[in-house]
BAMI-632344 format. One line per field, with one value per residue (C-alpha): x, y, z. Coordinates in Angstrom, 3 decimals, always signed. Each point is the difference from the previous one (the first is absolute). Example, Ala and Ser with C-alpha at 12.3 -4.5 7.8 and 13.67 -1.06 7.14 Angstrom:
! residues 2
x +12.300 / +1.370
y -4.500 / +3.440
z +7.800 / -0.660
//
This chain:
! residues 469
x +101.803 / -0.393 / +0.403 / +3.233 / +1.637 / -0.777 / +1.009 / +3.221 / -0.285 / +1.605 / +1.597 / +3.748 / +2.297 / +2.045 / +0.863 / +3.374 / +1.385 / +1.056 / -3.429 / -1.672 / +2.025 / -0.631 / -3.738 / -0.208 / +2.452 / -0.991 / -3.693 / +0.690 / +2.254 / -2.650 / -1.415 / -0.392 / +3.471 / -0.191 / -3.523 / -0.921 / +2.699 / -1.871 / -3.258 / +1.689 / +1.591 / -3.190 / -2.028 / +2.581 / +1.303 / +3.743 / +3.082 / +1.112 / -3.411 / -0.231 / +3.251 / -1.442 / -3.117 / +2.193 / +1.992 / -3.098 / -1.710 / +3.026 / -0.150 / -3.727 / +0.608 / +2.904 / -1.958 / -3.052 / +2.090 / +1.715 / -3.433 / -1.207 / +3.169 / -1.010 / -3.511 / +1.534 / +2.045 / -3.059 / -2.463 / +2.191 / -2.539 / -0.068 / -2.680 / +1.216 / -2.696 / -2.783 / +1.410 / +1.025 / -3.441 / -1.641 / +2.086 / -0.306 / -3.494 / -1.846 / -1.840 / -2.188 / +2.632 / +2.429 / -2.503 / -0.030 / +3.789 / -0.156 / -2.865 / +1.719 / +3.527 / -1.096 / -2.402 / +1.592 / +3.402 / +2.071 / -1.572 / +0.295 / +3.635 / +0.670 / -1.914 / +1.891 / +3.403 / -0.802 / -1.196 / +3.234 / +1.992 / -1.934 / +0.522 / +3.762 / +0.158 / -1.710 / +1.557 / +3.096 / -2.327 / -1.882 / +2.770 / -1.760 / -3.514 / -1.764 / -0.868 / -3.642 / -1.887 / -1.026 / +3.650 / +0.898 / -2.898 / +0.870 / +3.635 / -1.202 / -2.250 / +2.909 / +2.201 / -2.640 / -0.442 / +3.762 / +0.479 / -3.051 / +1.417 / +3.401 / -1.624 / -2.376 / +2.830 / +2.557 / +0.828 / +3.727 / -0.483 / -2.003 / +2.767 / +2.755 / -1.844 / -0.197 / +3.749 / +1.091 / -2.300 / +1.082 / +3.625 / -1.079 / -1.933 / +2.849 / +2.289 / -2.449 / -0.400 / +3.778 / +0.325 / -2.410 / +1.862 / +3.440 / -1.393 / -1.258 / +3.381 / +1.715 / -2.446 / +0.471 / +3.805 / -0.045 / -2.125 / -2.789 / -2.788 / -3.451 / -1.499 / +1.559 / -2.604 / -0.736 / -0.977 / -3.155 / -1.488 / -3.636 / -0.717 / -3.728 / -0.831 / -3.679 / -1.089 / -1.227 / +3.096 / +2.260 / -2.275 / -0.070 / +3.786 / +0.384 / -2.322 / +2.187 / +3.210 / -1.244 / -1.211 / +3.698 / +0.607 / -3.020 / +1.255 / +1.506 / -2.645 / +0.468 / +1.899 / -2.904 / -2.164 / +2.371 / +1.217 / -0.657 / +2.352 / +2.829 / +2.875 / +0.419 / -2.536 / +0.787 / +3.557 / -0.391 / -3.153 / +1.429 / +3.450 / -1.251 / -2.024 / +2.970 / +2.200 / -2.506 / -1.822 / +2.972 / +1.739 / -3.043 / -0.518 / +3.629 / -0.219 / -3.274 / +1.457 / +3.118 / -2.097 / -2.254 / +3.036 / +1.265 / -3.358 / -0.007 / +3.607 / -0.778 / -3.468 / -1.693 / -3.106 / -2.178 / +1.638 / -0.350 / -3.699 / -0.872 / +1.730 / -2.227 / +2.899 / +2.710 / +2.678 / -0.325 / +0.142 / +3.069 / +1.540 / -0.581 / +1.627 / +2.957 / +0.697 / -0.959 / -0.513 / +0.158 / -3.091 / -2.127 / +2.019 / -1.904 / -3.309 / +1.164 / +1.375 / -3.277 / -2.005 / +2.202 / -0.380 / -3.782 / -0.045 / +2.009 / -2.331 / -3.030 / +1.430 / +0.476 / -3.470 / -1.526 / +1.921 / -1.346 / -3.463 / -0.772 / +0.878 / -2.660 / -2.668 / +1.367 / -0.013 / -3.449 / -1.428 / +1.779 / -1.750 / -3.385 / -0.400 / +0.227 / -1.040 / +1.940 / +1.603 / +2.105 / +1.626 / +1.474 / +3.525 / +1.269 / +0.775 / +3.462 / +1.085 / -1.244 / -1.110 / -3.423 / -1.024 / -3.802 / +0.603 / +2.515 / -2.418 / -2.748 / +2.353 / +0.922 / -3.640 / -0.974 / +3.155 / -0.816 / -3.534 / +1.388 / +2.609 / -2.422 / -1.685 / +2.662 / +2.671 / +3.211 / -0.612 / -3.510 / +0.874 / +2.859 / -2.110 / -2.901 / +2.305 / +1.864 / -3.187 / -1.330 / +3.344 / +1.006 / -3.393 / +0.711 / +3.660 / -1.248 / -2.395 / +2.755 / +2.410 / -2.674 / -0.125 / +3.729 / -0.571 / -2.784 / +2.338 / +2.797 / -2.274 / -2.371 / +2.184 / +3.596 / +0.650 / -0.279 / +3.377 / +1.604 / +3.438 / +0.057 / -1.627 / -0.204 / -0.495 / -3.713 / +0.566 / +0.808 / -3.451 / -1.610 / +1.928 / -0.980 / -3.680 / +0.069 / +1.528 / -2.627 / -2.915 / +1.409 / +0.330 / -3.583 / -1.580 / +2.169 / -1.266 / -3.623 / -0.046 / +1.853 / -1.500 / -2.979 / -0.499 / -3.024 / +2.353 / +1.070 / -3.647 / -0.299 / +3.075 / -1.364 / -3.430 / +1.689 / +1.924 / -3.194 / -1.892 / +2.064 / -2.753 / -2.284 / +2.485 / +1.036 / -3.392 / -1.451 / +3.165 / +2.498 / -2.096 / -2.919 / +2.122 / -2.737 / +1.942 / -1.826 / +0.584 / +1.037 / +3.129 / +1.104 / -0.329 / +1.970 / +2.678 / +0.389 / +0.167 / +2.627 / +1.970 / +0.362 / +0.513 / +2.723 / +1.567 / -0.226 / -0.685 / -0.615 / +3.236 / +0.837 / +1.487 / +3.759 / +0.746
y +134.413 / -2.934 / +0.168 / -2.034 / +2.384 / +3.034 / -1.535 / +1.333 / +3.369 / +2.460 / +3.414 / -0.664 / +1.093 / +2.413 / +2.718 / -0.230 / +2.549 / +2.543 / -0.129 / +0.235 / +3.071 / +1.652 / -0.749 / +1.683 / +2.867 / +0.401 / +0.366 / +2.325 / +2.337 / +1.109 / +3.381 / +0.804 / +1.352 / +2.152 / +1.334 / -0.287 / +2.230 / +3.209 / -1.384 / -1.259 / +3.428 / +1.946 / -2.119 / +0.036 / +3.528 / -0.181 / -1.710 / -1.548 / -1.509 / -1.321 / -1.955 / -1.394 / -1.144 / -1.704 / -1.809 / -1.118 / -1.142 / -2.208 / -1.386 / -0.805 / -1.720 / -1.997 / -1.150 / -0.800 / -2.022 / -1.980 / -0.839 / -1.092 / -2.093 / -2.020 / -0.456 / -1.069 / -2.723 / -1.323 / +0.126 / -0.861 / +0.950 / +2.875 / +2.672 / +2.270 / +1.563 / -1.959 / -3.449 / +0.923 / +1.377 / -3.014 / -2.531 / +1.859 / +1.558 / -1.986 / +0.543 / +3.021 / +2.598 / -1.334 / +0.683 / +3.707 / +0.048 / -1.631 / +2.246 / +3.223 / -0.915 / -1.132 / +2.856 / +2.907 / -0.428 / -1.717 / +1.770 / +3.380 / -0.715 / -1.012 / +3.053 / +2.429 / -1.417 / -0.021 / +3.635 / +1.072 / -1.934 / +1.870 / +3.432 / -0.522 / -1.714 / +2.909 / +2.802 / +0.516 / +0.750 / +2.697 / +1.883 / +3.390 / -1.151 / -2.927 / -2.847 / -0.464 / -2.535 / -2.027 / -0.568 / -0.996 / -2.462 / -1.546 / -0.485 / -1.594 / -2.417 / -1.017 / -0.647 / -2.235 / -1.963 / -0.548 / -1.200 / -2.254 / -1.617 / -0.631 / -1.614 / -2.133 / -1.299 / -1.143 / +0.177 / +0.146 / +2.897 / +1.909 / -0.640 / +1.060 / +3.273 / +0.373 / -0.488 / +2.212 / +2.843 / -0.270 / +0.555 / +3.027 / +1.451 / -0.464 / +1.766 / +2.942 / +0.326 / -0.131 / +2.914 / +2.013 / -1.001 / +0.888 / +3.289 / +0.821 / -0.837 / +2.345 / +2.852 / -0.445 / -0.203 / +3.288 / +1.605 / +1.029 / -1.435 / +1.434 / -0.608 / +2.404 / +0.358 / -2.326 / -3.346 / -0.367 / +3.502 / -0.093 / -3.678 / -0.883 / -2.265 / -0.564 / -3.651 / +0.116 / +1.735 / -2.602 / -2.800 / +1.381 / +0.533 / -3.646 / -1.146 / +1.729 / -1.243 / -3.577 / +0.122 / +0.161 / -3.170 / -1.836 / -3.400 / -1.160 / -2.776 / -1.121 / -3.257 / -1.323 / +0.040 / -2.332 / -2.346 / -3.105 / +1.312 / +0.768 / -2.464 / -0.972 / +2.594 / -0.681 / +1.323 / +2.417 / +1.803 / +1.551 / +0.395 / +1.919 / +2.349 / +0.673 / +0.884 / +2.003 / +2.229 / +1.474 / +0.640 / +1.853 / +1.991 / +1.186 / +0.997 / +1.880 / +2.015 / +0.928 / +0.931 / +2.239 / +1.704 / +0.615 / +1.499 / +2.287 / +1.026 / +1.073 / +1.544 / +2.213 / -1.558 / +2.363 / -1.077 / -3.655 / +0.342 / +1.858 / -2.572 / -2.474 / -2.438 / +0.471 / -2.073 / +1.984 / +3.371 / -1.288 / -1.145 / +3.393 / +1.826 / -2.317 / -1.649 / +3.023 / -0.978 / -3.685 / +0.414 / -2.072 / -3.080 / +0.031 / -0.195 / -3.127 / -1.487 / +0.635 / -1.505 / -3.140 / -0.228 / +0.196 / -2.577 / -2.512 / +0.551 / -0.461 / -3.350 / -1.191 / +1.150 / -1.742 / -3.202 / -0.240 / +1.446 / -2.725 / -2.632 / +1.286 / -0.436 / -3.472 / -1.235 / +1.485 / -1.890 / -3.192 / +0.238 / +0.409 / +3.752 / +0.964 / -1.730 / -3.249 / +1.292 / +2.445 / -2.915 / -1.484 / +0.226 / -0.091 / -3.588 / +0.737 / +3.307 / -0.822 / +3.600 / +0.779 / +1.797 / +0.278 / +1.625 / +2.404 / +0.914 / +0.656 / +2.194 / +1.960 / +0.642 / +1.277 / +2.157 / +1.694 / +0.756 / +1.631 / +1.904 / +1.868 / +2.281 / +0.071 / +2.508 / -0.900 / +1.780 / -1.296 / -3.510 / -0.160 / +1.210 / -2.399 / -2.879 / +0.477 / +0.299 / -3.377 / -1.807 / +0.860 / -1.110 / -3.515 / -0.012 / +0.578 / -2.979 / -2.233 / +0.932 / -0.588 / -3.518 / -0.372 / +1.042 / -2.596 / -2.747 / +1.069 / -0.118 / -2.887 / -2.248 / +0.386 / -3.653 / +0.623 / -0.522 / +3.379 / +0.056 / +3.758 / +1.979 / +3.647 / +1.317 / +0.553 / +3.734 / +0.508 / -0.897 / +1.944 / +3.158 / -0.393 / -0.555 / +3.253 / +1.817 / -1.524 / +1.012 / +3.541 / +0.084 / -1.142 / +2.300 / +3.164 / +1.508 / -0.940 / +1.537 / +3.170 / +0.654 / -2.248 / -0.234 / -1.628 / -2.087 / -2.093 / -0.918 / -1.002 / -2.226 / -1.645 / -0.554 / -1.488 / -2.498 / -1.091 / -0.226 / -3.195 / -1.715 / +0.268 / -2.114 / -2.343 / -1.242 / -1.248 / -0.970 / -1.181 / -1.147 / -1.538 / -0.716 / +1.194 / -0.270 / +0.568 / -2.736 / +2.671 / +0.636 / -3.634 / +0.378 / +3.252 / -1.689 / -2.884 / +2.418 / +2.195 / -3.058 / -1.142 / +3.506 / +0.948 / -3.504 / -0.214 / -2.773 / -0.171 / +0.321 / -1.879 / +1.525 / +0.093 / -0.810
z -8.852 / +2.427 / +3.757 / -0.035 / -2.448 / +2.125 / +3.314 / +1.436 / -1.776 / +2.432 / +0.064 / +0.231 / +2.827 / -2.113 / +2.555 / +1.750 / +2.500 / -2.675 / -1.655 / +3.411 / +1.019 / -3.352 / +0.252 / +3.429 / -0.592 / -3.644 / +0.833 / +2.936 / -1.988 / -2.433 / -0.678 / +3.695 / +0.720 / -3.139 / +0.704 / +3.697 / +1.629 / -0.834 / +1.423 / +3.194 / +0.469 / -0.717 / +2.477 / +2.817 / -0.599 / +0.741 / -1.514 / +3.313 / +0.721 / -3.573 / +0.519 / +3.256 / -1.935 / -2.640 / +2.713 / +1.917 / -3.222 / -0.711 / +3.531 / -0.275 / -3.371 / +1.481 / +3.077 / -2.151 / -2.452 / +2.796 / +1.480 / -3.437 / -0.390 / +3.082 / -1.438 / -3.313 / +1.706 / +1.924 / -2.939 / -2.999 / -2.667 / -2.482 / +0.298 / +2.822 / +2.191 / -1.690 / +0.746 / +3.581 / +0.888 / -1.706 / +1.984 / +3.341 / -0.067 / -2.679 / -3.285 / +0.769 / +1.015 / -2.614 / -2.763 / +0.904 / -0.323 / -3.434 / -1.105 / +1.142 / -1.074 / -3.461 / -0.729 / +1.935 / +1.591 / -2.703 / -2.998 / +1.784 / +0.705 / -3.639 / -1.285 / +2.268 / -0.962 / -3.723 / +0.230 / +1.659 / -2.624 / -2.687 / +1.651 / -0.070 / -3.383 / -1.796 / +2.121 / -2.248 / -2.966 / +1.940 / +1.783 / +0.160 / +0.853 / +1.626 / -2.403 / -1.115 / +2.145 / -3.050 / -0.992 / +3.588 / +0.235 / -3.394 / +1.062 / +3.260 / -1.919 / -2.261 / +3.058 / +1.613 / -3.238 / -0.473 / +3.596 / -0.316 / -3.143 / +1.632 / +3.061 / -2.066 / -2.218 / +2.551 / +3.725 / -0.753 / -2.401 / +2.639 / +2.547 / -2.405 / -0.581 / +3.791 / +0.547 / -2.937 / +1.022 / +3.648 / -1.067 / -2.099 / +2.972 / +2.457 / -2.469 / -0.349 / +3.775 / +0.466 / -2.462 / +2.190 / +3.185 / -1.411 / -1.365 / +3.502 / +1.582 / -2.503 / +0.774 / +3.766 / -0.400 / -1.958 / +2.722 / -2.432 / +2.171 / -0.802 / +3.462 / +2.488 / +2.769 / +2.934 / -1.548 / +2.151 / -0.471 / -1.060 / +0.827 / -0.118 / +2.939 / -0.921 / +0.090 / -3.591 / -1.401 / +1.646 / -1.276 / -3.558 / +0.010 / +1.095 / -2.807 / -2.567 / +1.650 / +0.280 / -3.595 / -0.918 / +2.040 / -1.465 / -1.066 / +3.308 / +0.070 / -3.621 / +0.596 / +2.055 / -3.110 / -1.869 / +2.786 / -2.130 / -2.702 / +2.445 / +0.422 / +3.706 / +1.252 / +3.687 / -0.601 / -2.906 / +1.148 / +3.209 / -1.566 / -3.061 / +2.207 / +2.296 / -2.973 / -2.049 / +2.495 / +1.959 / -3.342 / -1.374 / +3.239 / +0.005 / -3.665 / +0.535 / +2.883 / -1.975 / -3.058 / +2.126 / +1.531 / -3.535 / -1.087 / +3.044 / -0.619 / -3.578 / +0.469 / +2.578 / +1.603 / -2.077 / -3.271 / +1.018 / +0.878 / -3.209 / -2.211 / -1.818 / -0.487 / +2.621 / -1.709 / -3.236 / +1.824 / +1.861 / -3.320 / -1.641 / +2.956 / +0.575 / -3.365 / -2.122 / -3.642 / +1.030 / +2.196 / -2.422 / +1.058 / +3.335 / -1.895 / -1.784 / +3.249 / +1.834 / -2.872 / -0.004 / +3.759 / -0.150 / -2.814 / +2.099 / +2.937 / -2.249 / -1.123 / +3.626 / +1.083 / -2.985 / +0.671 / +3.555 / -0.773 / -2.526 / +2.607 / +2.475 / -2.659 / -0.870 / +3.621 / +0.757 / -2.986 / +1.035 / +3.404 / -1.709 / +0.591 / -3.671 / -3.259 / -0.653 / -3.186 / +2.063 / +1.884 / -3.164 / -1.367 / -3.567 / -1.010 / -1.411 / +1.525 / +3.539 / +0.646 / +1.527 / -3.203 / +0.562 / +3.425 / -1.559 / -2.818 / +2.574 / +2.084 / -3.147 / -0.901 / +3.473 / +0.229 / -3.313 / +1.255 / +3.170 / -2.007 / -2.254 / +2.589 / +2.752 / +1.078 / +1.860 / +3.339 / +0.733 / -1.203 / +2.549 / +2.936 / -0.543 / -0.891 / +3.300 / +2.038 / -1.205 / -0.061 / +3.586 / +1.276 / -1.320 / +1.090 / +3.578 / -0.270 / -1.445 / +2.798 / +2.660 / -1.493 / +0.657 / +3.648 / +0.226 / -1.326 / +2.380 / +3.063 / -0.827 / -2.185 / +1.162 / -0.933 / -3.786 / -1.714 / -0.736 / -1.623 / +0.657 / +2.832 / +1.089 / +3.569 / +0.722 / +0.541 / -3.724 / -1.432 / +2.878 / -0.993 / -3.662 / +0.936 / +2.039 / -2.991 / -2.332 / +2.265 / +0.147 / -3.802 / -0.519 / +2.611 / -0.138 / -3.270 / +0.734 / +3.510 / -0.930 / -3.418 / -0.738 / -3.780 / -1.612 / -2.174 / +3.012 / +0.524 / -3.680 / +0.294 / +3.174 / -1.571 / -3.064 / +2.162 / +1.772 / -3.291 / -0.431 / +2.038 / -3.063 / -1.955 / +2.854 / +1.154 / -3.318 / -1.904 / +2.621 / +2.972 / -1.912 / -3.103 / -2.353 / -3.224 / -3.271 / -2.575 / -2.489 / +2.079 / -0.488 / -3.764 / +0.084 / +2.139 / -2.478 / -2.938 / +1.691 / +1.124 / -3.606 / -1.362 / +2.525 / +0.140 / +3.782 / +2.506 / +3.778 / +2.013 / +3.208 / +3.136 / +0.120 / +3.645
//
């Protein structure tokens, strides 16, 4: 294929406001609200405090997303944290973001969501016992493969899946909310004691409860990964965030109230899948419906996470931080298929050994570390470069509050309960130097890689893609 034929190959701006809202809300409403409530409650100790955690998590996500919206209107490129740190701080720190996000954060997120999808999808077949791990893992692998295929084939198809599944999720959550209202109206509330009895105020327990709460809001930053595919990003980016996040926060609070109305705190904490336990208590023989609803919800979230995760890999390669093949798009379908295939492969590797709880904790630890760095970049731009054109701006206090929350989230679990795993994660991030110095800084690129690139380019029918600014 000649240079002239490949010129002008770009990812299209296919996402309007509805797609943008469903990407944010649809990725946020995943497995978290069906799985995290029992962990939040067991860490924090009381129903009242757990509702406070859910509210504050929503607030942190909202303030973080508004700060990212300003960044997205200054730096109008896809790639989220990676591209912002690259443009503000330069190549070296940005490489660590790409390295960690591509090998830890995004795959861990995809693995955790696919595992929770699998737990719910197979639950109706194992009503009296917990399903075998092998079956769960196999179902998770199938889910990842199906989502990968949809995203590789067509952006519109991926977005249609996102919108349809968002509607299904909202319906399922409304069933839980209405069920809770009925229980409260009948006066059959399970929680009778003072709502704040037994609250744990330890730094680590608050931090861990926040991790689990914020896991359910993960996805607030997703639009920033696909800015170049968003129609009128300067208008739609802030608008989508302002519609999606308050809506999700309200729903989460009402759903938690419904859980607490139907179950005692002990029942809630001992449940492996809260929504299913709630379904069995409230809907009786129709309880299995909640399993299906939770599985659909996780599947929609998996699709959104995948959609944005592939874009990080694509942009990192385009900036020279990953092999060239990953910066190419399919000639006809205009999807970044090599980047999506790479993301799939790494996610499947993470999925095989991992379990849901530990994946969430280490994912959050690394992710919040980089969110803090990205937001410090926004502060730098606000103070040092106020003249940059910004169609949308937030008061300086908002990023400062989110940075404080992020620092707390990174340090709290380590100070209160130092685990060797945190050291492993940190060492892994810094091991990126071993890749950066020879391959990125000195550009030592074996000739074999060029041959592999040409072969894959022909095999996958892909070509280099330009920026879509």
